[in-house]
MOPAC internal coordinates of N, CA, C and O (Angstrom, degrees):
PM7 1SCF
backbone

  N    0.0000 0     0.00 0     0.00 0    0    0    0
  C    1.4528 1     0.00 0     0.00 0    1    0    0
  C    1.5249 1   108.60 1     0.00 0    2    1    0
  O    1.2310 1   120.11 1   -49.10 1    3    2    1
  N    1.2953 1   117.39 1   130.90 1    3    2    1
  C    1.4497 1   123.12 1  -178.30 1    5    3    2
  C    1.5110 1   110.60 1   -85.60 1    6    5    3
  O    1.2310 1   120.42 1   -34.99 1    7    6    5
  N    1.3159 1   116.81 1   145.01 1    7    6    5
  C    1.4651 1   121.35 1   176.25 1    9    7    6
  C    1.5322 1   110.82 1   -82.45 1   10    9    7
  O    1.2310 1   121.11 1   168.44 1   11   10    9
  N    1.3135 1   115.47 1   -11.56 1   11   10    9
  C    1.4685 1   119.72 1  -179.07 1   13   11   10
  C    1.5270 1   108.72 1   -98.27 1   14   13   11
  O    1.2310 1   120.46 1   -45.55 1   15   14   13
  N    1.3363 1   116.73 1   134.45 1   15   14   13
  C    1.4711 1   117.99 1   179.32 1   17   15   14
  C    1.5102 1   111.54 1   -66.13 1   18   17   15
  O    1.2310 1   120.84 1   -33.91 1   19   18   17
  N    1.3055 1   116.00 1   146.09 1   19   18   17
  C    1.4636 1   120.51 1   176.65 1   21   19   18
  C    1.5309 1   108.12 1   -91.44 1   22   21   19
  O    1.2310 1   120.37 1   -53.31 1   23   22   21
  N    1.3045 1   116.90 1   126.69 1   23   22   21
  C    1.4461 1   122.29 1  -179.10 1   25   23   22
  C    1.5134 1   110.47 1  -109.62 1   26   25   23
  O    1.2310 1   120.46 1   -46.31 1   27   26   25
  N    1.2970 1   116.72 1   133.69 1   27   26   25
  C    1.4791 1   119.33 1   175.43 1   29   27   26
  C    1.5251 1   108.56 1   -84.43 1   30   29   27
  O    1.2310 1   121.10 1   -23.95 1   31   30   29
  N    1.2937 1   115.51 1   156.05 1   31   30   29
  C    1.4746 1   121.08 1   178.52 1   33   31   30
  C    1.5294 1   107.12 1   -77.50 1   34   33   31
  O    1.2310 1   120.25 1   -40.31 1   35   34   33
  N    1.3343 1   117.13 1   139.69 1   35   34   33
  C    1.4540 1   120.07 1   178.47 1   37   35   34
  C    1.5496 1   109.43 1   -68.96 1   38   37   35
  O    1.2310 1   121.60 1   -28.34 1   39   38   37
  N    1.3069 1   114.54 1   151.66 1   39   38   37
  C    1.4598 1   119.12 1   173.23 1   41   39   38
  C    1.5188 1   107.90 1   -72.02 1   42   41   39
  O    1.2310 1   119.94 1   -18.64 1   43   42   41
  N    1.3551 1   117.72 1   161.36 1   43   42   41
  C    1.4581 1   117.66 1   176.33 1   45   43   42
  C    1.5268 1   113.53 1   -55.32 1   46   45   43
  O    1.2310 1   120.43 1   141.97 1   47   46   45
  N    1.3232 1   116.79 1   -38.03 1   47   46   45
  C    1.4716 1   120.54 1   178.18 1   49   47   46
  C    1.5161 1   111.97 1   -63.49 1   50   49   47
  O    1.2310 1   120.29 1   137.10 1   51   50   49
  N    1.3301 1   117.04 1   -42.90 1   51   50   49
  C    1.4689 1   120.88 1   177.77 1   53   51   50
  C    1.5276 1   109.96 1   -65.57 1   54   53   51
  O    1.2310 1   119.66 1   140.66 1   55   54   53
  N    1.3211 1   118.26 1   -39.34 1   55   54   53
  C    1.4597 1   120.11 1   179.21 1   57   55   54
  C    1.5238 1   111.82 1   -63.98 1   58   57   55
  O    1.2310 1   119.71 1   139.77 1   59   58   57
  N    1.3239 1   118.15 1   -40.23 1   59   58   57
  C    1.4488 1   121.72 1   178.10 1   61   59   58
  C    1.5127 1   110.50 1   -65.56 1   62   61   59
  O    1.2310 1   120.15 1   137.03 1   63   62   61
  N    1.3314 1   117.32 1   -42.97 1   63   62   61
  C    1.4677 1   121.60 1   179.09 1   65   63   62
  C    1.5264 1   110.69 1   -62.34 1   66   65   63
  O    1.2310 1   120.33 1   137.92 1   67   66   65
  N    1.3219 1   116.97 1   -42.08 1   67   66   65
  C    1.4653 1   121.82 1   179.90 1   69   67   66
  C    1.5356 1   109.07 1   -65.02 1   70   69   67
  O    1.2310 1   120.06 1   135.21 1   71   70   69
  N    1.3190 1   117.49 1   -44.79 1   71   70   69
  C    1.4763 1   120.34 1  -179.65 1   73   71   70
  C    1.5280 1   111.08 1   -63.01 1   74   73   71
  O    1.2310 1   119.97 1   138.47 1   75   74   73
  N    1.3254 1   117.66 1   -41.53 1   75   74   73
  C    1.4601 1   120.52 1   177.36 1   77   75   74
  C    1.5266 1   111.31 1   -62.26 1   78   77   75
  O    1.2310 1   120.65 1   136.20 1   79   78   77
  N    1.3288 1   116.37 1   -43.80 1   79   78   77
  C    1.4645 1   120.58 1   178.47 1   81   79   78
  C    1.5212 1   110.80 1   -60.63 1   82   81   79
  O    1.2310 1   120.22 1   130.26 1   83   82   81
  N    1.3348 1   117.19 1   -49.74 1   83   82   81
  C    1.4499 1   121.16 1  -175.44 1   85   83   82
  C    1.5238 1   111.97 1   -67.93 1   86   85   83
  O    1.2310 1   119.45 1   150.87 1   87   86   85
  N    1.3212 1   118.65 1   -29.13 1   87   86   85
  C    1.4533 1   121.33 1  -179.68 1   89   87   86
  C    1.5381 1   109.90 1   -64.18 1   90   89   87
  O    1.2310 1   120.02 1   153.15 1   91   90   89
  N    1.3101 1   117.57 1   -26.85 1   91   90   89
  C    1.4626 1   121.20 1  -178.36 1   93   91   90
  C    1.4951 1   114.21 1   -89.97 1   94   93   91
  O    1.2310 1   119.36 1  -178.83 1   95   94   93
  N    1.3319 1   118.83 1     1.17 1   95   94   93
  C    1.4675 1   123.51 1  -177.13 1   97   95   94
  C    1.5197 1   110.91 1   -97.88 1   98   97   95
  O    1.2310 1   120.70 1   -33.09 1   99   98   97
  N    1.3118 1   116.26 1   146.91 1   99   98   97
  C    1.4620 1   122.05 1   176.62 1  101   99   98
  C    1.5294 1   109.16 1  -123.52 1  102  101   99
  O    1.2310 1   120.37 1   -52.07 1  103  102  101
  N    1.3281 1   116.89 1   127.93 1  103  102  101
  C    1.4720 1   119.67 1   173.74 1  105  103  102
  C    1.5063 1   107.25 1   -81.12 1  106  105  103
  O    1.2310 1   119.89 1   -55.88 1  107  106  105
  N    1.3263 1   117.81 1   124.12 1  107  106  105
  C    1.4539 1   122.86 1  -178.22 1  109  107  106
  C    1.5313 1   109.18 1  -118.38 1  110  109  107
  O    1.2310 1   120.55 1   -20.75 1  111  110  109
  N    1.3196 1   116.56 1   159.25 1  111  110  109
  C    1.4412 1   122.35 1  -175.95 1  113  111  110
  C    1.5229 1   109.80 1  -132.36 1  114  113  111
  O    1.2310 1   121.00 1   -35.61 1  115  114  113
  N    1.3537 1   115.69 1   144.39 1  115  114  113
  C    1.4739 1   120.23 1   176.29 1  117  115  114
  C    1.5044 1   108.15 1  -157.66 1  118  117  115
  O    1.2310 1   121.33 1     3.85 1  119  118  117
  N    1.3209 1   115.06 1  -176.15 1  119  118  117
  C    1.4607 1   123.84 1   176.07 1  121  119  118
  C    1.5160 1   108.02 1  -104.82 1  122  121  119
  O    1.2310 1   120.38 1   -44.98 1  123  122  121
  N    1.3496 1   116.89 1   135.02 1  123  122  121
  C    1.4643 1   121.31 1   178.17 1  125  123  122
  C    1.5182 1   108.98 1   -60.37 1  126  125  123
  O    1.2310 1   120.36 1   -48.40 1  127  126  125
  N    1.3196 1   116.92 1   131.60 1  127  126  125
  C    1.4585 1   121.21 1  -179.29 1  129  127  126
  C    1.5136 1   112.63 1   -73.11 1  130  129  127
  O    1.2310 1   119.64 1   163.52 1  131  130  129
  N    1.3155 1   118.30 1   -16.48 1  131  130  129
  C    1.4521 1   120.86 1  -179.50 1  133  131  130
  C    1.5308 1   113.18 1   -95.16 1  134  133  131
  O    1.2310 1   120.53 1   130.82 1  135  134  133
  N    1.3485 1   116.60 1   -49.18 1  135  134  133
  C    1.4595 1   118.51 1  -173.34 1  137  135  134
  C    1.5506 1   113.33 1  -115.07 1  138  137  135
  O    1.2310 1   120.33 1   170.41 1  139  138  137
  N    1.3326 1   116.97 1    -9.59 1  139  138  137
  C    1.4640 1   119.00 1   176.65 1  141  139  138
  C    1.5034 1   115.30 1    86.67 1  142  141  139
  O    1.2310 1   119.53 1   180.00 1  143  142  141
  N    1.3337 1   118.50 1     0.00 1  143  142  141
  C    1.4832 1   120.17 1   178.82 1  145  143  142
  C    1.5267 1   109.86 1   -66.76 1  146  145  143
  O    1.2310 1   121.14 1   -31.30 1  147  146  145
  N    1.3351 1   115.43 1   148.70 1  147  146  145
  C    1.4529 1   120.69 1   172.90 1  149  147  146
  C    1.5197 1   109.29 1   -74.27 1  150  149  147
  O    1.2310 1   120.26 1   -53.34 1  151  150  149
  N    1.3429 1   117.12 1   126.66 1  151  150  149
  C    1.4566 1   121.17 1  -177.95 1  153  151  150
  C    1.5273 1   110.62 1  -130.83 1  154  153  151
  O    1.2310 1   120.73 1   -23.97 1  155  154  153
  N    1.2983 1   116.20 1   156.03 1  155  154  153
  C    1.4672 1   122.93 1   175.50 1  157  155  154
  C    1.5067 1   108.83 1  -118.90 1  158  157  155
  O    1.2310 1   121.27 1   -25.77 1  159  158  157
  N    1.3170 1   115.18 1   154.23 1  159  158  157
  C    1.4497 1   120.27 1   179.57 1  161  159  158
  C    1.5182 1   109.69 1  -148.84 1  162  161  159
  O    1.2310 1   121.29 1     5.89 1  163  162  161
  N    1.3237 1   115.14 1  -174.11 1  163  162  161
  C    1.4413 1   122.17 1   177.49 1  165  163  162
  C    1.5043 1   108.19 1  -113.64 1  166  165  163
  O    1.2310 1   120.03 1   -58.24 1  167  166  165
  N    1.3129 1   117.55 1   121.76 1  167  166  165
  C    1.4457 1   122.87 1   177.20 1  169  167  166
  C    1.5127 1   114.59 1    53.19 1  170  169  167
  O    1.2310 1   120.09 1  -141.54 1  171  170  169
  N    1.3224 1   117.44 1    38.46 1  171  170  169
  C    1.4505 1   121.18 1   176.79 1  173  171  170
  C    1.4896 1   115.86 1    80.83 1  174  173  171
  O    1.2310 1   120.10 1  -168.02 1  175  174  173
  N    1.3096 1   117.41 1    11.98 1  175  174  173
  C    1.4796 1   121.34 1   176.96 1  177  175  174
  C    1.5252 1   106.55 1  -109.27 1  178  177  175
  O    1.2310 1   121.52 1   -54.61 1  179  178  177
  N    1.3307 1   114.69 1   125.39 1  179  178  177
  C    1.4695 1   121.00 1  -171.56 1  181  179  178
  C    1.5137 1   112.94 1  -126.40 1  182  181  179
  O    1.2310 1   121.28 1   -25.57 1  183  182  181
  N    1.3237 1   115.16 1   154.43 1  183  182  181
  C    1.4593 1   124.71 1   170.30 1  185  183  182
  C    1.5164 1   106.73 1  -144.79 1  186  185  183
  O    1.2310 1   120.05 1   -54.77 1  187  186  185
  N    1.3198 1   117.50 1   125.23 1  187  186  185
  C    1.4723 1   121.68 1  -178.63 1  189  187  186
  C    1.5205 1   109.80 1   -87.35 1  190  189  187
  O    1.2310 1   120.97 1   -55.69 1  191  190  189
  N    1.2966 1   115.75 1   124.31 1  191  190  189
  C    1.4734 1   121.96 1   177.83 1  193  191  190
  C    1.4893 1   113.65 1   -75.79 1  194  193  191
  O    1.2310 1   119.82 1   165.67 1  195  194  193
  N    1.3481 1   117.96 1   -14.33 1  195  194  193
  C    1.4552 1   121.03 1  -178.32 1  197  195  194
  C    1.5248 1   111.81 1   -85.97 1  198  197  195
  O    1.2310 1   120.12 1   133.26 1  199  198  197
  N    1.3179 1   117.38 1   -46.74 1  199  198  197
  C    1.4775 1   120.06 1  -174.32 1  201  199  198
  C    1.5354 1   113.26 1  -117.71 1  202  201  199
  O    1.2310 1   120.02 1   169.55 1  203  202  201
  N    1.3209 1   117.57 1   -10.45 1  203  202  201
  C    1.4759 1   119.90 1   177.51 1  205  203  202
  C    1.5111 1   114.47 1    92.32 1  206  205  203
  O    1.2310 1   119.09 1  -179.27 1  207  206  205
  N    1.3533 1   119.35 1     0.73 1  207  206  205
  C    1.4373 1   120.81 1   179.90 1  209  207  206
  C    1.5165 1   110.12 1   -64.64 1  210  209  207
  O    1.2310 1   121.07 1   -39.09 1  211  210  209
  N    1.3476 1   115.56 1   140.91 1  211  210  209
  C    1.4666 1   123.27 1   177.23 1  213  211  210
  C    1.5170 1   108.25 1  -133.78 1  214  213  211
  O    1.2310 1   120.02 1   -47.13 1  215  214  213
  N    1.3228 1   117.56 1   132.87 1  215  214  213
  C    1.4823 1   118.16 1   176.40 1  217  215  214
  C    1.5015 1   109.75 1   -80.86 1  218  217  215
  O    1.2310 1   120.51 1   -21.29 1  219  218  217
  N    1.3284 1   116.63 1   158.71 1  219  218  217
  C    1.4520 1   122.97 1  -177.76 1  221  219  218
  C    1.5204 1   109.86 1   -67.63 1  222  221  219
  O    1.2310 1   120.13 1   -37.94 1  223  222  221
  N    1.3174 1   117.36 1   142.06 1  223  222  221
  C    1.4586 1   121.72 1  -176.61 1  225  223  222
  C    1.5328 1   112.86 1   -56.10 1  226  225  223
  O    1.2310 1   120.07 1   148.95 1  227  226  225
  N    1.3395 1   117.47 1   -31.05 1  227  226  225
  C    1.4521 1   120.71 1  -177.49 1  229  227  226
  C    1.5185 1   113.75 1   -70.26 1  230  229  227
  O    1.2310 1   120.01 1   168.72 1  231  230  229
  N    1.3334 1   117.59 1   -11.28 1  231  230  229
  C    1.4718 1   121.42 1  -179.46 1  233  231  230
  C    1.5269 1   111.52 1   -83.64 1  234  233  231
  O    1.2310 1   119.74 1   175.13 1  235  234  233
  N    1.3173 1   118.10 1    -4.87 1  235  234  233
  C    1.4747 1   120.31 1  -178.97 1  237  235  234
  C    1.5293 1   110.97 1   -68.43 1  238  237  235
  O    1.2310 1   121.10 1   -13.69 1  239  238  237
  N    1.3262 1   115.50 1   166.31 1  239  238  237
  C    1.4613 1   122.12 1  -175.89 1  241  239  238
  C    1.5278 1   112.37 1   -88.57 1  242  241  239
  O    1.2310 1   119.83 1   170.91 1  243  242  241
  N    1.3231 1   117.92 1    -9.09 1  243  242  241
  C    1.4777 1   120.08 1  -178.21 1  245  243  242
  C    1.5170 1   108.76 1  -128.25 1  246  245  243
  O    1.2310 1   121.63 1   -18.68 1  247  246  245
  N    1.3181 1   114.48 1   161.32 1  247  246  245
  C    1.4919 1   121.62 1   177.03 1  249  247  246
  C    1.4980 1   108.64 1   -79.67 1  250  249  247
  O    1.2310 1   120.18 1   -45.00 1  251  250  249
  N    1.3334 1   117.26 1   135.00 1  251  250  249
  C    1.4477 1   120.91 1   176.62 1  253  251  250
  C    1.5345 1   109.01 1   -81.26 1  254  253  251
  O    1.2310 1   120.14 1   -25.63 1  255  254  253
  N    1.3262 1   117.34 1   154.37 1  255  254  253
  C    1.4744 1   119.05 1   179.57 1  257  255  254
  C    1.5081 1   111.61 1   -68.52 1  258  257  255
  O    1.2310 1   119.90 1   -27.73 1  259  258  257
  N    1.3220 1   117.80 1   152.27 1  259  258  257
  C    1.4685 1   119.36 1   174.87 1  261  259  258
  C    1.5217 1   109.93 1   -65.02 1  262  261  259
  O    1.2310 1   120.25 1   -21.04 1  263  262  261
  N    1.3107 1   117.13 1   158.96 1  263  262  261
  C    1.4586 1   121.65 1  -174.77 1  265  263  262
  C    1.5267 1   113.45 1   -54.07 1  266  265  263
  O    1.2310 1   120.17 1   140.47 1  267  266  265
  N    1.3321 1   117.27 1   -39.53 1  267  266  265
  C    1.4610 1   118.95 1  -176.84 1  269  267  266
  C    1.5225 1   112.43 1   -71.82 1  270  269  267
  O    1.2310 1   119.84 1   168.46 1  271  270  269
  N    1.3617 1   117.91 1   -11.54 1  271  270  269
  C    1.4672 1   120.80 1   177.70 1  273  271  270
  C    1.5327 1   111.87 1  -111.36 1  274  273  271
  O    1.2310 1   120.32 1  -178.12 1  275  274  273
  N    1.3361 1   117.00 1     1.88 1  275  274  273
  C    1.4532 1   121.44 1  -178.37 1  277  275  274
  C    1.5546 1   109.30 1   -85.67 1  278  277  275
  O    1.2310 1   119.69 1   -64.21 1  279  278  277
  N    1.3266 1   118.19 1   115.79 1  279  278  277
  C    1.4482 1   120.04 1  -179.91 1  281  279  278
  C    1.5133 1   113.92 1   -65.80 1  282  281  279
  O    1.2310 1   119.68 1   161.18 1  283  282  281
  N    1.3393 1   118.22 1   -18.82 1  283  282  281
  C    1.4680 1   121.54 1  -178.28 1  285  283  282
  C    1.5082 1   112.53 1   -95.97 1  286  285  283
  O    1.2310 1   119.13 1   177.35 1  287  286  285
  N    1.3231 1   119.27 1    -2.65 1  287  286  285
  C    1.4665 1   121.86 1  -177.40 1  289  287  286
  C    1.4943 1   111.22 1   -75.47 1  290  289  287
  O    1.2310 1   120.10 1   180.00 1  291  290  289

């Protein structure tokens, strides 16, 4: 048994969907408001790995999908 997870290759359709999604994302950088560490996020949404601070979702630079279109809901 391998300690490394086995990953399947994405289908061409999945690869296109992933590329389209990623093309619309922007990596952003700021300073953690709690501990001052330099952190990076996606579209202005941040989570600090040092102290656990997370900014509110509404502070992001883009509109989030409605619940019925959110694949993680």
